[in-house]
N, C-alpha and C positions, 0 to 999 in steps of 0.2 A: 266036543262038549255042547250039549243042547241047552238052550235057555228055556225056562218055563214060559208059557203063554203070558203069565202075569208080569214076569221081568221083562219080556219083549215089549209088552204094552206099555210099561213104565218108561222104558228107554225111548220108544217111539214118541210118547207124549212129551218127554223131557227135551228130545231133539227139536221138535216143532215148537215148543215153548221158547227155547233159546234162539232158534233160527228167526222167530218172528219178533224178537226184542228190537226196539228201535235203535239206530246207531247212537253212539255216545253223544250226548248233547254238548254243544260248545261251552255251556255254563259249567259243565263237569270237568273240564279240561284243566291241567296244571298250567297256569298262566305263564310260568317261566319257560315252558316247553310248548308254547303255542305261538304261531305267528299270525298277524293280521296283514293281509296282502290287499291293499286298496287299488282297485281298477276303476276305469271310467264308468262301468256299469254297476259296481258295488263291491262289497267287502267279502273276501275269501278267507276263511279260517282254516289254518293248517295245524294239525296236531303233529308234534315232532316226536321222534323215536330216540330218545337219549341212550338207551341201552343198545340200540342197533348200530348207531353211528356216532359215537361220542366225539370223536375228533372233528368230524364234518360239522356237527351241531356247534361245537365250540367256536369254529371259524365262522359259520354262517351267522350266529348270534353276534359275534364280534363285528362283522361287517354290517349287519342290520343296525347295530347300535351306533355305528359311525354314519349311518344313513347312506351307505354305499349304493344300495339298490334304488333309491328314490330317483325317478326319472329315466331309468334304464328301459331300453326297448325289448319287446318280444321279437327278436331279430329272426327267429327261425320257428315257423308255426306250420305244421303239416296236418291237414284235415285227416281225421281218423287216427291220428298218432299222438302228437304231443305239441306243447308250446314251450319254447326255450327262451331264457332270459339270463341276465347276470353278467353281460359283457359290456364294460364301460365304452368300448369302441363301437358296439352296436352292429358288428359284422361277424361275430363268432370267433374272432381270433384273439380276443383280450381276456383279461382277468384281473385279479387283485395282486398277482405276483407271488402268491404263496400256494404251492402245490400241497395236496392232502393225500396220504396213503389211502388206498382203497379200503373200504369196510363193507364187503359184500355180505349179503344175507340171503335167507331163503324166502324173503317177503316177495310175493309176485307183483309184477308191474301191472296191477289192475287199474281200472278207471280212478283217477284222483290221486294216484301215488305221485309223490314228489321225490325226484331222484337227481343225483349230480350228473352233469354233463362232463365228458372228458374226451381226450384224443385216443389214439390207438394205444398209448401208454396207460396201463390200468391205474397207475399212480399219479395221473395228471389232472385230476379234478381240482378246481380252484374256486371260482365264485359262480360259474354258470350252473344253472339247474333247469330242470324241465318238469312240467306237469303232464301226466298221461291222460289223453282223451278217452281212449279205449284200451281194453286189455292188450298188452304187448308182451306176451310171454317170452319172445325171443330176446328180451333184455334181461331176463331173470338171471341173477347170480353173476352179471357182467357189469352192472352199474350200482352205485351206492344209493340205496333207498334211505331217505332220512325223514319222511313225513308223509302225511296223507290229508287231502282236503276233506274236512268234515262238514263244512257249510260253505255254500256259494259256488259250487261247481257250475252252476248255471251261468255265472259271470265269466268263468274260465272259458266256457263254451262260446262266449261272445267275442273272445279275442280274435282280431282280424287274422285271417289265414294268409299264408304265403303262396307261392306259385312254384311249379315244377318239383323235381325230386328233392331239391335243396331246401324248399320251404322258405326261401327268402321273402321277406315281406316289404312291400312298397308302403311308405308311410305307416310304420308299425305302431300298434298300441304300446303304451308305456306303463310302467309301475308308478302309480301316483305316490304310494308310500308303502314301505314294508317295516313292520314293527314287531317287537317281542310284546305279546299281550300284557305281560307284567309291567311294562314301561308305560302303558297307555292309561291315562287317568279316566 
């Protein structure tokens, strides 16, 4: 089936129009499904994906409202890959004590994606999560994506990097506070 020149022209114009639209503004977000991650360099706004990972979001928001994440370290930070946090022990071995069944999706692990950390057991995600610095397609479909940074990625980029393959960080940066936007006055 061949498309007429007029139809092709309309499709091309529509594609470029949509492709050049700005990212969704933080002010347009559903505040109940938005997190404010305060770091030493500034605020990071994370849009949550309730339809993609409802069980994970329910648990994350429960922990956020308990102020579980406040003061936790970015214990594993690998340049060009990701920054991981959410472990109360600060060494990658701890959690909140409540495992969550995997909720994999087809959302790619592009820059700014927020995803759950886990062990080799696909249903072992707990409280640890990571923010992707650069596209990491090798993670796609293997980790539960639950959000995306929509503002403040430049502050994520400033998180102190770790060393070696493990990404262990000496004197790591911490989460100053993590809040559900709807709870912030």
